[in-house]
N, C-alpha and C positions, 0 to 999 in steps of 0.2 A: 574300200578294195576293186579295183575296175578289172572287167575279162577283156582280155587282150585278144581282139577280134581281129579277120581278115576279109576280103569280099573281092569275089574273085566273078566276072561277068566280062561278056567278049563285047557285050554293047557298050560305047562309051560314055553315052547318055544316062544309059542305066546304070553301071559304077559309079559314075558321078554323083548320082543322086543317094545309091546304095551309103559311099563316104562320107557325103553329107549330114546321112540321116545317124550314121557311127558317130561324128564329132561333135554331135551337139546334144548326142546322148550321156546323161553325167557320169552313167557304170560303164559307159563302153571306152576301150579305145585301140583308135585304129594302127595295126602295125603292120600293116599289108595290103597291096589291094592289088590285084592281078586281073589279067585279060583273057588271058589262058589258066587251065590249072594246072597246064605242066611248069609253069615258073610256080605254083602256089608249091607243089610236089617240092622243090627243088627245097624253097624254104622252110618248108616244115621236116626237112632231113635235117637242119640246125636250128631252127628255133618252134618256139612253145605258144602254142594258140589257144584261147579257150574257149571260142567262138566263130562259126565259119558261115558265112554267107555265102551261098552259091548255086547262081544261076541253071539251070537244069539243062536247055538246049543249047550246045554250044560244040563246034565241029573239033573234030581228033578226038577227045572225051567227052561225053556226056558229064554233068553236073553228080551224077547216080552214080556211074563208073568210076568219077575221081572219089568219091567216099570209099570205095571199095577196095580198091587201092591203098588209101592208108589201114595202117597195121592197131592204131589207135586213134582212131577218129574224136576232134574236139566233137563239142554240141553244134549241132546243124540244123541249120534254118535257110530251105529249098526257097528259091523266088524264080518266077518264071511265068510265060504266058499261056502257058497250057494244066488247064485244071485237071487234064486225062492223068496228069503224074502222079498228082497227091498222095495216091494209094501208095505207090511201090516207092515212094519218098517215105514213107512212115515205119515201112517195113525196116529202115534203115535206121529205124530209132531218132526221125529227127525230130526236134523240140517244135518245128511251127512249120509251114508253108506261105508262102505271099501270091498272089496272083497280082501278076501286073496289071495295068499301073499298082499301085498302094501307095495309101499316103503313110504321114508317119505317124498317125493315131494306128495303123494298122502294124507299122514296124514297132514301135515303142512296145505296145502291147504282144507280139514276137520276143522280142530282147527280154521282155520283163518277165515270160517264161524262164527262160534260159535261164537268167541271172539267178529265180527262185529256185530251180531245180540241182543249181549248182553252189547253191548255198545247203540246200537238203542235204546232195552228198557230202560238203564238208564241215557238217555237224555231225553225220552220220559215221564221217570216215575220219577220225583225226589225221593228222599230217602227220604228226611225230607220236613215235611212243618207244620208249627209253626205260630199260632198264642199266646196268650196273658196267653190260661189257658192248651194245650194242643199240641201235635206234632203229626203226622203222620211218623210212623215208619217201613220201610219195612225189616222185621226181617222171615227166613226162607221160604221163601217164599209167605209171607203174608203183609201183611199193618195193622200194627199196633197201637187203637188210647195209647196215655201214658200221662195219666195228669202230671203235674207239679207237682204237690201236694203230689206225689204217689211215687217219684224216692226220693226214698235215696242219690245215687253216684252213678256216670259213669264211670266206667275201660275202658280205651285204651289202646287196644292190635298193633300188627303192621297193619293187614289189618282191623280189627273190633272192633266194641265198644261190650262194658257190662253193659246193662245199668238194676241199681240192684230196684227195685220196693218192696216200703213196704207190706210184706204180701206174697210174692211172694217167694219161695226158689229156683228156676230158675231165675238168670237174661234173659233178651231181649236182643237177638243177634245181630247184626244188622251191614252189611257190608259197613260203614260208618270209618271215622275220629273225633276222639275227635274231634279236633278245625272245622270242620265245623258243626259239635254236639252242640258247646258250642258256635255258631253265634247265635245258634236260641234259645237261653236259655234266658230267661229273667236274666238280670244282675245284680238284686236287689235282687233275688232269690238265685242264683246260684252261686261259685266264682271255678276258678280252685288253685289247691293248690299243683299241681304236676304236672309232663310233664304225667303221666297216668291218674290220678284221678280230675274229678269235682263234687264239692260237693254242695247236697240242704243244704244250711243256716239254712231254717227251721230245718228241720231237725236233726241240732248237737246238740246234750246233753253231751257231756265229751268230754275234751282235756287231753290228759299227755302227758308232753314233749315230745309236739312239734306233737302230733299225734290224729289226728282224730278217736274216737273210736263208730264203728257200731257194736255192740253188741261183737262178737270175731274178727270182723275186724277191724286190724288198721292202718288207711290211712296217709301217712307220709306226711309233711306239706313241702317242700323243701327252697333251700334258695332262690332261685329264688321269692318264690309266697310271702316267708315269712312276708316282709313288707306291702304289700296288706294284709294278715287274719290277720297282727296285728291291722290295721286301724280298721277293720271290729270289733275285741275284743275290742279295744279301744273305740269305740262308743257306746258297748253296756255292757259293763262290770262297774258292782254295785263300 
């Protein structure tokens, strides 16, 4: 699993260097690069990041002020040319502090600390714990209770899942796999109908040409799961 990472620095050369270091690190994925923290705030309002490399001395908003604006901040590694800011950075529970100019070896060591802490937290607190009526799902640095009866369908992405809830316009996004979530769902209520989709059988109202329709969303039933889904239909067909 890769840590989704963003870089923030108002100096173009420094930002380019951090971007290059992130791109060449196997367990990091660069998902955003910004020359000012205000753009990063907009990004984090709709997107998920696991780790931030952020410069401290920037106009308008310092790196430390930027982190303080975040309600649930990702893991943070500060980068700066001024060593005097180290103590204040660590008060914000920063993973590490890189003093410019820093080498790739120093960068990799700091990034490794972030990965280790992320793994420790993931092992200490499972993303999903379920019973017969609901499950707890870690989403955007919070733990959400999801009632099974409220789920319409689940979409699996590369590293994440989207859980679509009745009455909610925005799905619940969680760092997880569709396979692990499927193992927590009651088999009599949910069925995997595609490599990327699990549906709540109780919520199905319309089926058309091997597609399950939820409003304007058409979910295909793939050949791999067609027989099992047809068996379910046959048992409930008049």
